[in-house]
C-alpha positions as a Markdown table, in Angstrom:
| # | Residue | x | y | z |
|---|---|---|---|---|
| 1 | Met | -0.1 | 0.3 | -0.3 |
| 2 | Ala | 2.6 | 2.5 | 0.7 |
| 3 | Ala | 5.0 | 1.2 | -2.3 |
| 4 | Asn | 7.3 | 4.0 | -3.2 |
| 5 | Leu | 7.2 | 7.2 | -1.8 |
| 6 | Tyr | 9.3 | 9.3 | -4.0 |
| 7 | Pro | 12.8 | 8.7 | -2.3 |
| 8 | Asn | 14.3 | 12.3 | -3.7 |
| 9 | Gly | 10.8 | 14.0 | -2.5 |
| 10 | Ala | 8.8 | 11.8 | -0.6 |
| 11 | Leu | 6.2 | 14.8 | 0.4 |
| 12 | Arg | 5.6 | 15.9 | -3.2 |
| 13 | Pro | 2.7 | 13.6 | -4.2 |
| 14 | Tyr | 1.1 | 14.9 | -1.2 |
| 15 | Leu | 1.6 | 18.3 | -1.3 |
| 16 | Ala | 0.6 | 18.2 | -4.5 |
| 17 | Val | -2.6 | 16.9 | -3.7 |
| 18 | Leu | -3.4 | 19.3 | -1.1 |
| 19 | Ala | -2.7 | 22.4 | -2.7 |
| 20 | Gly | -4.5 | 21.1 | -6.3 |
| 21 | Arg | -7.6 | 20.1 | -4.5 |
| 22 | Phe | -7.2 | 23.3 | -2.3 |
| 23 | Gln | -7.7 | 25.3 | -5.3 |
| 24 | Leu | -10.2 | 23.1 | -7.1 |
| 25 | Met | -12.5 | 23.7 | -3.7 |
| 26 | Leu | -12.1 | 27.7 | -3.7 |
| 27 | Gln | -13.3 | 27.7 | -7.2 |
| 28 | Tyr | -16.9 | 27.2 | -5.8 |
| 29 | Arg | -17.6 | 30.4 | -4.7 |
| 30 | Ala | -21.6 | 30.8 | -5.3 |
| 31 | Ala | -21.1 | 27.6 | -2.6 |
| 32 | Ala | -19.5 | 29.5 | -0.4 |
| 33 | Leu | -21.5 | 32.4 | 0.1 |
| 34 | Ala | -24.9 | 30.2 | 0.1 |
| 35 | Gly | -22.9 | 28.8 | 2.9 |
| 36 | Phe | -22.2 | 32.1 | 4.2 |
| 37 | Ala | -25.6 | 33.0 | 4.1 |
| 38 | Thr | -26.8 | 30.0 | 5.9 |
| 39 | Gln | -24.8 | 30.0 | 8.5 |
| 40 | Cys | -25.7 | 34.0 | 9.2 |
| 41 | Trp | -29.0 | 33.1 | 9.5 |
| 42 | Phe | -28.7 | 29.9 | 11.9 |
| 43 | Gly | -26.2 | 32.1 | 13.9 |
| 44 | Val | -28.7 | 34.6 | 14.3 |
| 45 | Ile | -31.3 | 32.0 | 15.4 |
| 46 | Arg | -28.9 | 30.5 | 17.9 |
| 47 | Ile | -27.9 | 33.8 | 19.5 |
| 48 | Leu | -31.8 | 34.9 | 19.7 |
| 49 | Val | -32.2 | 31.6 | 21.5 |
| 50 | Phe | -29.4 | 32.2 | 24.3 |
| 51 | Ala | -31.1 | 35.9 | 24.6 |
| 52 | Ala | -34.3 | 34.5 | 25.4 |
| 53 | Phe | -32.8 | 31.8 | 27.4 |
| 54 | Tyr | -30.9 | 34.4 | 30.1 |
| 55 | Ala | -33.3 | 36.9 | 30.0 |
| 56 | Gly | -35.6 | 34.6 | 31.5 |
| 57 | Gly | -33.5 | 34.6 | 34.6 |
| 58 | Ala | -30.8 | 32.3 | 34.0 |
| 59 | Ala | -28.3 | 32.9 | 36.7 |
| 60 | Gly | -25.4 | 31.6 | 37.4 |
| 61 | Gln | -24.7 | 29.6 | 34.0 |
| 62 | Pro | -21.2 | 28.1 | 33.1 |
| 63 | Leu | -21.3 | 30.7 | 30.5 |
| 64 | Ser | -22.0 | 34.1 | 30.0 |
| 65 | Leu | -24.2 | 35.6 | 27.0 |
| 66 | Arg | -21.5 | 37.3 | 25.4 |
| 67 | Asp | -19.4 | 34.2 | 25.7 |
| 68 | Ala | -22.7 | 32.2 | 24.3 |
| 69 | Val | -22.6 | 34.8 | 21.5 |
| 70 | Thr | -18.8 | 34.2 | 20.8 |
| 71 | Tyr | -19.2 | 30.3 | 20.8 |
| 72 | Thr | -22.1 | 30.8 | 18.2 |
| 73 | Trp | -20.0 | 32.9 | 15.5 |
| 74 | Leu | -17.0 | 31.0 | 15.6 |
| 75 | Gly | -19.1 | 27.8 | 15.6 |
| 76 | Gln | -20.6 | 29.0 | 12.3 |
| 77 | Ala | -17.4 | 30.8 | 11.3 |
| 78 | Phe | -15.4 | 26.9 | 11.4 |
| 79 | Leu | -18.9 | 24.9 | 10.8 |
| 80 | Ala | -17.7 | 23.0 | 7.8 |
| 81 | Phe | -14.6 | 21.5 | 9.5 |
| 82 | Leu | -17.0 | 19.1 | 11.5 |
| 83 | Pro | -16.7 | 15.7 | 9.7 |
| 84 | Trp | -20.4 | 15.3 | 9.4 |
| 85 | Asn | -19.9 | 13.7 | 6.0 |
| 86 | Ala | -17.0 | 11.0 | 4.6 |
| 87 | Asp | -15.1 | 12.6 | 1.3 |
| 88 | Pro | -17.5 | 12.5 | -1.1 |
| 89 | Asp | -14.9 | 11.5 | -3.9 |
| 90 | Val | -13.8 | 8.9 | -1.9 |
| 91 | Ala | -17.9 | 7.7 | -1.3 |
| 92 | Asp | -17.9 | 8.1 | -5.8 |
| 93 | Met | -15.0 | 5.5 | -5.7 |
| 94 | Val | -16.6 | 3.2 | -3.0 |
| 95 | Arg | -20.1 | 3.4 | -5.2 |
| 96 | Ser | -18.1 | 2.8 | -8.4 |
| 97 | Gly | -15.5 | 0.2 | -6.8 |
| 98 | Ala | -13.0 | 2.5 | -8.1 |
| 99 | Val | -11.7 | 2.4 | -4.5 |
| 100 | Ala | -10.1 | -0.9 | -5.5 |
| 101 | Tyr | -7.6 | 1.5 | -7.3 |
| 102 | Glu | -6.5 | 3.0 | -4.3 |
| 103 | Arg | -4.1 | 0.3 | -4.0 |
| 104 | Leu | -2.1 | 0.8 | -7.4 |
| 105 | Arg | -1.0 | 4.0 | -6.2 |
| 106 | Pro | 2.5 | 4.5 | -5.7 |
| 107 | Val | 2.1 | 6.4 | -2.4 |
| 108 | Asp | 0.8 | 5.9 | 1.0 |
| 109 | Thr | -3.0 | 5.7 | 0.6 |
| 110 | Tyr | -4.0 | 7.0 | 4.4 |
| 111 | Ala | -1.1 | 9.7 | 3.8 |
| 112 | Trp | -3.1 | 10.6 | 0.3 |
| 113 | Trp | -6.3 | 10.7 | 2.2 |
| 114 | Tyr | -5.3 | 12.6 | 4.7 |
| 115 | Ala | -4.0 | 15.3 | 2.6 |
| 116 | Arg | -7.3 | 15.5 | 0.4 |
| 117 | Ala | -9.3 | 15.7 | 3.9 |
| 118 | Leu | -7.1 | 18.8 | 5.0 |
| 119 | Ala | -7.7 | 20.6 | 1.6 |
| 120 | Trp | -11.3 | 19.7 | 1.7 |
| 121 | Ser | -12.1 | 21.0 | 4.6 |
| 122 | Thr | -9.9 | 24.1 | 4.9 |
| 123 | Ala | -10.8 | 25.4 | 1.3 |
| 124 | Arg | -14.3 | 25.3 | 2.6 |
| 125 | Val | -13.7 | 26.8 | 5.5 |
| 126 | Leu | -11.4 | 29.8 | 4.8 |
| 127 | Pro | -13.7 | 32.2 | 2.6 |
| 128 | Arg | -16.7 | 31.4 | 4.6 |
| 129 | Ala | -14.8 | 32.3 | 8.0 |
| 130 | Ala | -13.4 | 34.9 | 6.0 |
| 131 | Leu | -17.2 | 36.4 | 5.2 |
| 132 | Met | -18.2 | 35.6 | 8.7 |
| 133 | Val | -15.4 | 37.7 | 10.9 |
| 134 | Ala | -16.4 | 40.7 | 8.5 |
| 135 | Phe | -20.2 | 40.4 | 9.1 |
| 136 | Ala | -19.9 | 39.7 | 13.0 |
| 137 | Ser | -16.6 | 41.6 | 13.9 |
| 138 | Val | -16.9 | 44.3 | 11.6 |
| 139 | Leu | -20.5 | 45.0 | 10.1 |
| 140 | Leu | -22.7 | 44.4 | 13.3 |
| 141 | Pro | -20.7 | 46.9 | 15.8 |
| 142 | Leu | -21.2 | 49.5 | 12.9 |
| 143 | Val | -24.8 | 49.0 | 12.4 |
| 144 | Gly | -24.8 | 49.2 | 16.5 |
| 145 | Leu | -25.2 | 45.4 | 17.5 |
| 146 | Gly | -21.9 | 45.7 | 19.0 |
| 147 | Lys | -23.9 | 43.6 | 21.8 |
| 148 | Trp | -24.4 | 40.8 | 19.3 |
| 149 | Ser | -21.1 | 40.4 | 17.3 |
| 150 | Leu | -17.9 | 38.8 | 17.6 |
| 151 | Pro | -15.5 | 40.1 | 19.8 |
| 152 | Pro | -11.5 | 39.8 | 20.0 |
| 153 | Pro | -10.3 | 37.1 | 22.0 |
| 154 | Pro | -9.7 | 38.8 | 25.6 |
| 155 | Thr | -5.8 | 38.8 | 25.5 |
| 156 | Trp | -2.8 | 38.5 | 23.2 |
| 157 | Ser | -2.0 | 35.1 | 25.1 |
| 158 | Ala | -5.6 | 33.8 | 24.4 |
| 159 | Ala | -5.2 | 34.4 | 20.9 |
| 160 | Gly | -2.0 | 32.3 | 20.6 |
| 161 | Leu | -3.8 | 29.6 | 22.1 |
| 162 | Phe | -6.3 | 29.7 | 20.4 |
| 163 | Ala | -4.3 | 30.1 | 16.9 |
| 164 | Val | -2.7 | 26.7 | 18.4 |
| 165 | Ser | -5.8 | 25.3 | 18.9 |
| 166 | Ala | -7.4 | 25.4 | 15.7 |
| 167 | Leu | -4.2 | 23.7 | 14.3 |
| 168 | Gly | -5.2 | 20.9 | 16.9 |
| 169 | Met | -9.2 | 21.5 | 15.0 |
| 170 | Ile | -8.0 | 21.3 | 11.7 |
| 171 | Leu | -5.6 | 18.3 | 11.9 |
| 172 | Leu | -8.5 | 16.3 | 14.1 |
| 173 | Ser | -11.4 | 17.3 | 11.8 |
| 174 | Ala | -9.2 | 15.4 | 8.8 |
| 175 | Ala | -8.2 | 12.2 | 11.0 |
| 176 | Leu | -12.3 | 12.2 | 11.7 |
| 177 | Thr | -12.6 | 12.0 | 8.0 |
| 178 | Val | -10.6 | 9.7 | 7.0 |
| 179 | Ile | -11.9 | 7.4 | 9.9 |
| 180 | Leu | -15.4 | 7.6 | 7.7 |
| 181 | Asn | -13.6 | 6.9 | 4.7 |
| 182 | Val | -12.1 | 3.8 | 6.1 |
| 183 | Ile | -15.8 | 2.8 | 7.3 |
| 184 | Met | -17.3 | 3.4 | 3.9 |
| 185 | Thr | -14.4 | 1.3 | 2.6 |
| 186 | Ala | -14.8 | -1.3 | 4.8 |
| 187 | Thr | -19.1 | -1.4 | 4.7 |
| 188 | Met | -18.8 | -0.3 | 0.6 |
| 189 | Ser | -21.4 | 2.0 | 1.4 |
| 190 | Asp | -21.2 | 5.8 | 2.4 |
| 191 | Arg | -25.2 | 5.9 | 3.7 |
| 192 | Gly | -24.1 | 4.2 | 7.4 |
| 193 | Ala | -21.4 | 6.6 | 8.1 |
| 194 | Asn | -22.6 | 9.9 | 6.9 |
| 195 | Thr | -26.0 | 9.0 | 8.6 |
| 196 | Leu | -24.6 | 8.5 | 12.1 |
| 197 | Ala | -21.9 | 10.9 | 11.9 |
| 198 | Ala | -23.3 | 14.3 | 12.0 |
| 199 | Pro | -25.4 | 13.7 | 15.5 |
| 200 | Phe | -22.9 | 12.2 | 17.1 |
| 201 | Val | -20.5 | 14.9 | 15.9 |
| 202 | Asn | -23.1 | 17.7 | 16.8 |
| 203 | Leu | -24.0 | 16.6 | 20.0 |
| 204 | Phe | -20.2 | 15.7 | 21.2 |
| 205 | Ser | -18.4 | 18.8 | 19.5 |
| 206 | Gly | -20.6 | 21.4 | 21.6 |
| 207 | Met | -22.0 | 22.9 | 18.2 |
| 208 | Ile | -25.7 | 22.2 | 19.1 |
| 209 | Ile | -25.4 | 22.6 | 23.6 |
| 210 | Pro | -21.9 | 24.1 | 24.6 |
| 211 | Leu | -20.6 | 21.1 | 26.5 |
| 212 | Ala | -20.3 | 23.8 | 29.4 |
| 213 | Phe | -24.0 | 23.5 | 30.3 |
| 214 | Phe | -24.1 | 19.7 | 30.2 |
| 215 | Pro | -24.5 | 18.0 | 33.9 |
| 216 | Asp | -21.2 | 18.5 | 35.8 |
| 217 | Ala | -20.6 | 14.8 | 36.6 |
| 218 | Leu | -20.5 | 14.7 | 32.5 |
| 219 | Arg | -18.4 | 17.2 | 31.7 |
| 220 | Pro | -14.9 | 15.9 | 32.4 |
| 221 | Phe | -16.1 | 12.7 | 30.2 |
| 222 | Leu | -17.5 | 15.1 | 27.4 |
| 223 | Arg | -14.3 | 17.1 | 27.0 |
| 224 | Ala | -12.2 | 14.0 | 27.3 |
| 225 | Gln | -13.7 | 12.6 | 24.0 |
| 226 | Pro | -12.2 | 13.7 | 20.7 |
| 227 | Ile | -15.0 | 15.3 | 19.0 |
| 228 | Ala | -14.7 | 18.0 | 21.8 |
| 229 | Gly | -11.5 | 18.9 | 20.3 |
| 230 | Leu | -13.3 | 20.5 | 16.8 |
| 231 | Val | -15.6 | 22.8 | 18.4 |
| 232 | Asp | -15.6 | 23.4 | 22.4 |
| 233 | Ile | -12.3 | 23.3 | 23.1 |
| 234 | Pro | -10.5 | 26.2 | 21.0 |
| 235 | Phe | -13.8 | 28.1 | 21.1 |
| 236 | Thr | -13.8 | 27.7 | 25.4 |
| 237 | Ile | -10.1 | 29.1 | 24.6 |
| 238 | Tyr | -11.1 | 31.9 | 22.1 |
| 239 | Phe | -13.1 | 33.4 | 25.0 |
| 240 | Gly | -11.0 | 33.0 | 27.8 |
| 241 | Gly | -12.9 | 30.2 | 29.2 |
| 242 | Leu | -9.7 | 28.0 | 29.4 |
| 243 | Thr | -6.4 | 29.8 | 30.4 |
| 244 | Gly | -2.7 | 29.2 | 31.2 |
| 245 | Ala | -1.9 | 25.4 | 32.3 |
| 246 | Asp | -5.8 | 24.1 | 31.6 |
| 247 | Ala | -5.6 | 25.5 | 28.2 |
| 248 | Trp | -2.2 | 23.7 | 27.1 |
| 249 | Arg | -3.7 | 20.7 | 28.6 |
| 250 | Ala | -6.9 | 21.0 | 26.5 |
| 251 | Ile | -4.1 | 21.3 | 23.5 |
| 252 | Ala | -2.1 | 18.4 | 24.7 |
| 253 | Leu | -5.3 | 16.5 | 24.9 |
| 254 | Gln | -5.9 | 17.1 | 21.7 |
| 255 | Ala | -2.9 | 16.4 | 20.1 |
| 256 | Val | -2.9 | 12.9 | 21.6 |
| 257 | Trp | -6.4 | 12.2 | 20.1 |
| 258 | Val | -4.9 | 13.4 | 16.4 |
| 259 | Val | -2.2 | 10.1 | 17.3 |
| 260 | Val | -4.8 | 7.9 | 18.4 |
| 261 | Leu | -7.0 | 8.6 | 15.7 |
| 262 | Val | -4.1 | 8.7 | 12.6 |
| 263 | Leu | -2.9 | 5.7 | 14.3 |
| 264 | Ala | -6.0 | 3.5 | 14.7 |
| 265 | Gly | -7.1 | 4.9 | 10.6 |
| 266 | Arg | -4.1 | 3.8 | 9.3 |
| 267 | Trp | -4.0 | 0.4 | 10.6 |
| 268 | Trp | -8.2 | 0.0 | 9.8 |
| 269 | Leu | -7.3 | 1.1 | 6.2 |
| 270 | Glu | -4.9 | -1.9 | 5.8 |
| 271 | Arg | -7.2 | -4.0 | 6.8 |
| 272 | Ala | -10.0 | -2.7 | 4.8 |
| 273 | Leu | -7.9 | -2.3 | 1.6 |
| 274 | Gly | -6.4 | -5.9 | 2.2 |
| 275 | Arg | -10.1 | -7.8 | 2.2 |
| 276 | Leu | -10.9 | -5.9 | -0.9 |
| 277 | Gln | -11.6 | -8.6 | -3.8 |
| 278 | Ile | -11.7 | -7.2 | -7.1 |
| 279 | Gln | -14.2 | -8.8 | -10.0 |
| 280 | Gly | -14.5 | -9.6 | -13.4 |
| 281 | Gly | -12.8 | -9.4 | -16.3 |
């Protein structure tokens, strides 16, 4: 499966697929604009729900209304990092049987799929995130809605820690996407993986309900599982809910899960591809 990794340029094929797919995905400007508009709409709805919740006398909550608004806008900006679906190109290969050809490429299949997943997610996120930041951080204060805007991190330290945690979020998202690809390859169907991924990711990442609102007994377990590193950990670091050593421990947890998921995904992919049978003639 990892036959020839180009000794004189081992990373060249992976950087090529990363750059090529990134540029390809950036061409879908209409999709980026439509996604931005949709995410603005749902962001406003979520903020109205939070505003009604806090206006109803929700005292002593683990997040302030300001933090909940920040959490919401960040969630809408980075929504495309959530691995709701497997790579659509891999799904097409599974449906057509062309996934068998992946065994013939002179590259490491896991690294190839991981690079594709990185490009797919980052190219979808960057234009939408830029538009969302311009809307929530610049436009809303200009029209007198600063109370509902996206504020900057409270300190330079929080901004730096968020940048490190955001990198962990990106790497974790790609690792989980490849896991979905492997499930499709093992089951020869994209229905099960794609159907189950969205509700699990939405709930356990904190996208639907921030993990801070869950019962105290469940919170440590929810924040220790890998999907928390997609939303709750980086966003909580952004507004200063995790600082100093606590923030670094959370970032280290993201890194550990990236390593675990990459190793598990690589092992599982080897087994899934090894069991493929090519028929016909």
